[in-house]
Each structure stands twice: as C-alpha cells, then as structure tokens.
C-alpha positions as CSV (number, residue, x, y, z in Angstrom):
1,M,21.2,22.7,-52.4
2,P,22.7,19.9,-54.4
3,P,21.1,18.8,-57.7
4,D,19.0,15.6,-57.6
5,D,21.5,13.5,-59.6
6,A,24.4,14.5,-57.4
7,P,25.8,11.6,-55.4
8,T,24.9,11.7,-51.7
9,E,27.4,10.9,-49.0
10,P,26.5,7.8,-46.9
11,P,25.8,8.5,-43.3
12,T,28.7,8.3,-41.0
13,P,28.6,5.2,-38.8
14,V,28.4,5.8,-35.1
15,P,31.7,4.7,-33.5
16,A,31.6,2.0,-31.0
17,R,32.2,3.2,-27.4
18,P,33.8,0.4,-25.4
19,W,34.6,2.9,-22.7
20,R,30.9,3.2,-22.0
21,A,30.9,-0.2,-20.4
22,L,33.4,1.0,-17.8
23,L,31.2,3.8,-16.6
24,P,28.5,3.3,-14.0
25,R,25.0,2.8,-15.4
26,K,22.6,5.6,-15.4
27,T,19.5,5.3,-13.1
28,Q,17.2,5.3,-16.1
29,D,19.1,2.3,-17.6
30,V,18.8,0.2,-14.4
31,P,15.7,-2.0,-14.0
32,H,13.7,-0.8,-11.0
33,Y,13.2,-4.2,-9.5
34,L,14.2,-2.9,-6.0
35,S,11.6,-0.2,-6.2
36,L,8.9,-2.6,-7.3
37,V,9.8,-5.1,-4.6
38,L,9.7,-2.4,-1.9
39,S,6.4,-1.0,-3.2
40,L,4.8,-4.4,-3.1
41,L,6.2,-5.1,0.3
42,A,4.7,-1.8,1.6
43,I,1.3,-2.6,0.0
44,G,1.4,-6.0,1.7
45,I,2.2,-4.5,5.1
46,S,-0.6,-2.0,4.7
47,I,-3.1,-4.7,3.8
48,M,-2.0,-6.8,6.9
49,G,-2.4,-3.7,9.1
50,W,-5.8,-3.0,7.8
51,L,-6.8,-6.7,8.4
52,Q,-5.5,-6.6,11.9
53,S,-7.3,-3.3,12.7
54,H,-10.5,-4.7,11.2
55,A,-10.3,-7.8,13.3
56,S,-9.7,-5.8,16.4
57,R,-12.6,-3.5,15.7
58,T,-15.0,-6.4,15.2
59,L,-13.8,-8.1,18.4
60,A,-14.2,-4.8,20.3
61,E,-17.7,-4.4,19.0
62,E,-18.6,-7.9,20.2
63,V,-16.9,-7.5,23.6
64,N,-18.6,-4.2,24.3
65,R,-22.1,-5.5,23.7
66,P,-24.2,-5.8,26.9
67,L,-24.8,-9.3,28.2
68,L,-28.0,-8.3,30.0
69,I,-30.6,-5.9,28.5
70,I,-33.0,-4.4,30.9
71,E,-36.4,-3.8,29.3
72,G,-38.3,-2.5,32.3
73,V,-38.2,-2.1,36.1
74,Q,-40.9,-3.1,38.5
75,T,-41.0,-2.3,42.1
76,S,-42.3,-4.5,44.9
77,E,-42.6,-4.3,48.7
78,S,-39.4,-5.3,50.3
79,P,-39.3,-6.6,53.9
80,F,-36.0,-4.8,54.5
81,F,-37.1,-1.3,53.4
82,S,-40.4,-0.2,54.7
83,A,-42.1,3.1,53.9
84,S,-43.0,3.9,57.5
C-alpha cells in the first residue's frame, strides 16, 4: 500500500476504437422501433377483430329474436273439423 503523500498515477485513457464503427451494431444498441410498430399493429388488429365480433354478436341477437310472441292458445269450433 503506497503512503498517502505518494504521487498517484493518472488513470489511463480509454483508446478510441474507430474499428467499432465498421462492425454491425448489437441488438441491444439498435432502437426497437420495428418491434414497437409491429406490436401496435397487432394490438390495432386485435381491437378491430373484437369490434367486428361484437357487432356480429349484437346483430345475431337482434335477428334471432322472434317477431311474434304467442301468449296463449284458444280453441274454437271449426267447420272443417268436426268431432263426430
């Protein structure tokens, strides 16, 4: 351990690496714009699919409702069918 009044060596500078610019960039260095755009596109397609299925379901519910609701049945004498 050097004494406190001993001169300290300055830190060595990190050499510049111009060759680094020639190498392909690492994945972690690249902005992930493409991933974000694809994710937002997938979310948009999912929302549109949900809206379409919701509209189809509400249309099917209205189409399948009966137009005539029978509340009761009464019989009467018919001239065509006799009980004889």
